[in-house]
C-alpha positions as CSV (number, residue, x, y, z in Angstrom):
1,M,-22.6,-34.5,18.8
2,P,-19.2,-33.7,17.4
3,E,-18.3,-35.3,14.1
4,N,-15.5,-38.0,13.8
5,T,-13.5,-39.3,11.0
6,Q,-13.2,-42.9,10.1
7,K,-10.2,-43.2,12.3
8,N,-12.2,-41.9,15.2
9,E,-10.2,-38.7,15.3
10,P,-11.9,-36.0,17.4
11,S,-13.4,-33.4,15.2
12,G,-15.3,-30.2,15.9
13,V,-15.0,-26.6,17.1
14,L,-13.5,-25.7,20.5
15,I,-14.0,-22.2,21.9
16,L,-10.7,-21.6,23.8
17,N,-10.2,-18.8,26.3
18,K,-6.6,-18.1,25.3
19,P,-4.5,-16.7,28.2
20,I,-2.1,-13.7,28.0
21,G,1.5,-14.6,27.3
22,I,1.2,-17.2,24.6
23,T,0.8,-16.9,20.8
24,S,-2.1,-18.4,18.9
25,H,0.4,-20.9,17.5
26,D,1.4,-21.9,21.0
27,A,-2.3,-22.6,21.7
28,V,-2.5,-24.8,18.6
29,Y,0.4,-26.9,19.9
30,K,-1.2,-27.3,23.3
31,I,-4.5,-28.3,21.8
32,R,-2.8,-30.9,19.5
33,R,-1.4,-32.5,22.5
34,L,-4.6,-32.5,24.5
35,F,-6.7,-33.9,21.7
36,G,-4.1,-36.2,20.3
37,T,-4.3,-34.9,16.7
38,K,-2.1,-32.9,14.4
39,R,-5.1,-31.5,12.5
40,V,-5.7,-28.3,14.5
41,G,-6.1,-24.8,13.2
42,H,-7.7,-21.6,14.4
43,T,-9.4,-18.5,13.2
44,G,-8.7,-14.9,14.2
45,T,-5.1,-14.7,15.6
46,L,-4.7,-13.2,19.0
47,D,-1.3,-11.6,20.0
48,P,0.5,-12.7,23.2
49,L,-0.8,-9.5,24.9
50,A,-4.4,-10.5,24.2
51,E,-6.6,-13.0,25.9
52,G,-10.1,-14.4,25.2
53,V,-12.0,-16.2,22.5
54,L,-9.8,-18.2,20.0
55,V,-11.9,-20.5,17.8
56,M,-10.0,-23.7,17.5
57,L,-10.7,-26.0,14.5
58,I,-10.0,-29.7,15.3
59,G,-9.9,-32.7,13.0
60,S,-12.1,-32.2,9.9
61,A,-13.1,-28.8,11.1
62,A,-9.6,-27.5,10.2
63,K,-10.7,-27.7,6.5
64,A,-13.2,-24.9,7.2
65,A,-10.6,-22.2,7.9
66,E,-10.3,-20.7,4.4
67,Y,-14.1,-20.7,3.9
68,L,-15.2,-18.9,7.0
69,S,-17.1,-15.7,6.5
70,T,-16.0,-12.4,8.1
71,D,-17.7,-12.6,11.4
72,K,-18.4,-9.8,13.8
73,K,-15.9,-9.6,16.8
74,A,-16.4,-8.2,20.2
75,Y,-13.6,-6.9,22.5
76,V,-12.9,-5.2,25.8
77,A,-9.7,-3.2,25.7
78,T,-7.8,-0.7,27.8
79,L,-7.0,2.6,25.9
80,R,-4.0,4.4,27.5
81,L,-3.8,8.1,26.5
82,G,-0.6,10.1,26.5
83,L,1.7,7.5,25.0
84,T,2.7,6.2,21.6
85,T,4.8,3.2,20.8
86,D,6.1,1.5,17.6
87,T,3.7,-1.4,18.1
88,E,0.7,0.7,19.1
89,D,0.5,-1.2,22.4
90,I,2.4,-1.2,25.7
91,T,4.8,-3.9,24.6
92,G,6.5,-1.6,22.1
93,A,9.3,0.9,22.3
94,T,8.1,4.4,23.5
95,L,8.0,7.0,20.7
96,S,6.4,9.9,22.6
97,E,4.8,10.8,25.9
98,C,2.3,13.5,26.7
99,K,1.3,14.6,30.2
100,D,-1.6,16.8,29.0
101,I,-4.3,14.2,29.1
102,P,-7.6,15.3,27.5
103,S,-10.8,15.2,29.4
104,E,-13.4,12.4,29.3
105,Q,-15.7,14.8,27.6
106,A,-13.1,15.3,24.8
107,L,-12.7,11.6,24.4
108,Q,-16.5,11.0,24.2
109,G,-16.8,13.8,21.7
110,I,-14.5,12.1,19.1
111,L,-15.8,8.5,19.5
112,P,-18.5,9.0,16.8
113,Q,-15.6,9.6,14.3
114,F,-14.6,6.0,14.9
115,T,-18.0,4.4,14.6
116,G,-19.6,2.9,11.5
117,N,-17.9,2.3,8.2
118,I,-14.4,3.8,8.5
119,K,-10.9,3.2,7.0
120,Q,-8.0,1.9,9.0
121,I,-4.3,1.6,8.1
122,P,-3.0,-1.8,9.3
123,P,-0.1,-1.5,11.7
124,M,3.5,-2.4,10.7
125,Y,3.6,-5.0,13.5
126,S,1.0,-7.3,11.9
127,A,1.1,-10.5,9.9
128,L,-0.2,-8.9,6.7
129,K,2.1,-9.4,3.8
130,V,3.4,-6.8,1.3
131,N,5.2,-8.2,-1.7
132,G,5.4,-11.6,0.0
133,Q,6.9,-10.3,3.2
134,K,5.2,-10.0,6.6
135,L,4.9,-6.4,7.8
136,C,6.1,-7.5,11.3
137,D,9.3,-8.9,9.8
138,L,10.0,-5.7,8.0
139,A,9.2,-3.7,11.1
140,R,11.7,-5.7,13.1
141,K,14.4,-4.7,10.5
142,G,13.5,-1.1,11.0
143,K,11.7,-0.8,7.7
144,I,8.4,1.0,7.3
145,V,6.4,0.5,4.1
146,E,3.4,2.2,2.7
147,R,0.1,0.4,3.6
148,E,-3.2,1.0,2.0
149,A,-6.1,1.9,4.3
150,R,-8.7,-0.9,4.6
151,D,-12.5,-0.6,5.0
152,I,-13.6,-1.8,8.4
153,T,-16.9,-1.4,10.4
154,I,-17.1,-0.5,14.0
155,H,-20.6,-1.5,14.9
156,S,-20.5,-0.1,18.4
157,L,-17.9,1.7,20.5
158,S,-18.0,3.0,24.1
159,A,-15.5,4.2,26.6
160,E,-15.6,4.2,30.4
161,P,-13.1,5.9,32.7
162,T,-11.0,3.8,35.1
163,N,-9.2,4.8,38.3
164,R,-6.2,5.8,36.2
165,P,-6.8,9.2,34.6
166,S,-5.0,8.2,31.3
167,D,-6.9,4.9,31.0
168,Y,-10.3,4.1,29.6
169,T,-12.1,0.8,29.1
170,L,-13.2,0.4,25.5
171,T,-16.0,-1.9,24.6
172,V,-16.0,-2.6,20.8
173,E,-18.0,-4.6,18.4
174,C,-16.4,-4.6,14.9
175,S,-15.8,-6.4,11.7
176,S,-13.0,-8.9,11.2
177,G,-9.8,-7.3,10.2
178,T,-10.1,-4.5,12.7
179,Y,-6.9,-3.8,14.7
180,I,-7.9,-2.6,18.2
181,R,-4.4,-1.3,18.9
182,T,-4.6,0.8,15.8
183,L,-8.0,2.0,16.9
184,C,-6.5,3.1,20.2
185,A,-3.6,4.8,18.4
186,D,-6.0,6.6,16.0
187,I,-8.1,7.8,18.9
188,G,-5.0,9.1,20.7
189,A,-3.9,10.8,17.5
190,A,-7.3,12.5,17.1
191,L,-6.9,13.8,20.7
192,C,-3.4,15.1,19.9
193,C,-1.9,13.2,22.9
194,G,-1.2,9.8,21.5
195,G,-2.7,6.5,22.6
196,V,-1.9,2.8,22.9
197,M,-3.6,-0.4,23.7
198,A,-2.8,-1.5,27.3
199,S,-4.8,-4.7,27.4
200,L,-7.2,-6.7,25.1
201,K,-9.8,-9.4,25.7
202,R,-11.9,-10.8,22.8
203,T,-15.3,-11.6,24.3
204,A,-16.9,-13.0,21.1
205,A,-16.1,-14.1,17.6
206,G,-19.3,-14.4,15.5
207,D,-21.7,-16.6,17.5
208,F,-18.9,-18.0,19.7
209,S,-18.9,-16.3,23.1
210,I,-16.4,-16.3,26.0
211,D,-19.2,-17.6,28.2
212,K,-19.0,-20.9,26.4
213,S,-15.2,-21.1,26.4
214,A,-12.7,-23.3,28.2
215,T,-9.3,-22.4,29.5
216,L,-6.2,-24.5,28.9
217,E,-6.0,-25.2,32.7
218,Q,-9.6,-26.5,32.6
219,L,-8.8,-28.7,29.6
220,E,-5.7,-30.1,31.3
221,Q,-7.9,-31.3,34.2
222,M,-10.5,-33.0,32.1
223,T,-10.7,-36.6,30.9
224,E,-10.4,-37.3,27.2
225,Q,-14.2,-37.8,26.9
226,E,-14.9,-34.6,28.8
227,R,-12.7,-32.6,26.4
228,I,-14.3,-34.2,23.3
229,S,-17.8,-33.4,24.7
230,L,-16.9,-29.7,24.5
231,L,-16.5,-29.8,20.7
232,L,-19.2,-28.2,18.7
233,P,-20.2,-29.7,15.4
234,V,-18.5,-28.3,12.2
235,P,-21.8,-26.8,10.8
236,S,-21.8,-24.4,13.8
237,L,-19.0,-22.5,11.9
238,F,-21.6,-21.8,9.1
239,A,-24.7,-21.3,11.2
240,E,-25.6,-18.1,9.3
241,L,-25.8,-20.1,6.0
242,E,-28.9,-21.6,4.6
243,A,-29.2,-25.4,4.9
244,V,-30.0,-27.5,1.8
245,K,-30.9,-31.1,2.3
246,L,-30.5,-33.3,-0.8
247,S,-32.3,-36.5,-1.8
248,D,-30.3,-39.6,-2.2
249,F,-29.9,-39.2,-6.0
250,Y,-28.6,-35.6,-5.8
251,Y,-26.5,-36.4,-2.7
252,R,-24.6,-39.0,-4.7
253,L,-24.2,-36.6,-7.6
254,S,-22.9,-33.9,-5.3
255,T,-20.4,-36.1,-3.5
256,N,-19.1,-37.2,-7.0
257,G,-18.4,-33.5,-7.8
258,C,-21.5,-32.8,-10.0
259,E,-23.3,-29.4,-9.8
260,I,-26.9,-29.6,-8.6
261,Y,-29.2,-27.4,-10.6
262,Q,-31.5,-25.3,-8.5
263,K,-34.5,-25.8,-10.8
264,K,-34.1,-29.5,-10.1
265,I,-34.3,-29.2,-6.3
266,G,-36.6,-26.2,-6.0
267,T,-34.2,-23.6,-4.6
268,R,-33.8,-20.0,-5.9
269,L,-30.7,-18.7,-4.2
270,P,-28.6,-15.8,-5.6
271,L,-25.3,-16.3,-7.4
272,G,-22.4,-16.6,-5.0
273,T,-24.6,-17.7,-2.1
274,R,-22.9,-20.4,0.1
275,V,-25.0,-23.1,1.7
276,R,-24.6,-26.0,4.1
277,L,-25.3,-29.3,2.3
278,Y,-26.9,-32.2,4.1
279,S,-27.4,-35.8,3.2
280,P,-30.8,-37.5,3.1
281,N,-30.1,-38.7,6.7
282,G,-29.6,-35.1,7.8
283,D,-25.8,-35.3,8.1
284,F,-23.8,-32.2,7.1
285,F,-21.3,-33.3,4.5
286,A,-20.2,-30.2,2.5
287,L,-20.1,-26.5,1.9
288,G,-21.7,-25.5,-1.4
289,E,-21.9,-22.4,-3.5
290,V,-24.3,-21.2,-6.1
291,R,-22.6,-20.8,-9.5
292,E,-23.7,-20.0,-13.1
293,Y,-23.7,-22.8,-15.6
294,E,-24.8,-23.1,-19.2
295,N,-28.2,-24.6,-18.2
296,G,-28.8,-22.3,-15.3
297,T,-27.6,-21.7,-11.7
298,A,-26.5,-24.7,-9.7
299,I,-25.1,-25.5,-6.3
300,K,-21.5,-26.8,-6.5
301,N,-19.9,-28.7,-3.7
302,I,-16.7,-26.6,-2.8
303,K,-15.5,-28.4,0.4
304,N,-16.2,-31.9,1.7
305,F,-16.3,-32.5,5.4
């Protein structure tokens, strides 16, 4: 069951299937209205051109945003060869065009270069900040700044031809922080013809799949109770973390901000490990982290829920 605050505010995780044409912030405003709460956040921004899984954090779940681990993402995108734009997708201003489209064999031949642990330079049209300024704001002023390449992982990458010779359907599983439009641009550059992203659908974010998502239209047609019944419990955001259930004594110590020494509760988790903390009744109440103290390693409550 989704968790609720003392004010009976809806609280939990909603898997939204964001439509094309609205920003992630637009989606937040709509969810606030539908669930009657201002406490709504999200993870993994999707551009207006993109659709698919947008994990919405409602009520107390919004506290979790800064502590979420870097999850694996899955996408289906359209790569359009023979074109470059300033935004690396079809919404941008055209920079170059090429009519000499490489063969499918040529494309398949270079895909291994973009699989595994690789480096990627973030696009100018992104929300990343340099010296306190968003890259996209600088780009709109016609400014281009040096960006450092970042480590990303492409777990799997495949391309299938479409009925348009220049277009291919890319299926990608990758680490968070990967820009699919930059991947398309880099593939086009490697083929010496240019490339852009023509469409994008996120099909999964971590363990949250589009198969379990709801559209805004579906949510609009539901009753309040039906919408609330879709909310997943907050601990689902940390499903990959080990669960630690505390006795009443240590539960009270933890909720009062005290560290809980591992030797006292029989755990031997490595430093830096994050855990889900549960009360004696089995209720998730906090996110904890193993830290070093004078008397040994201990689990410290770092976020209450």
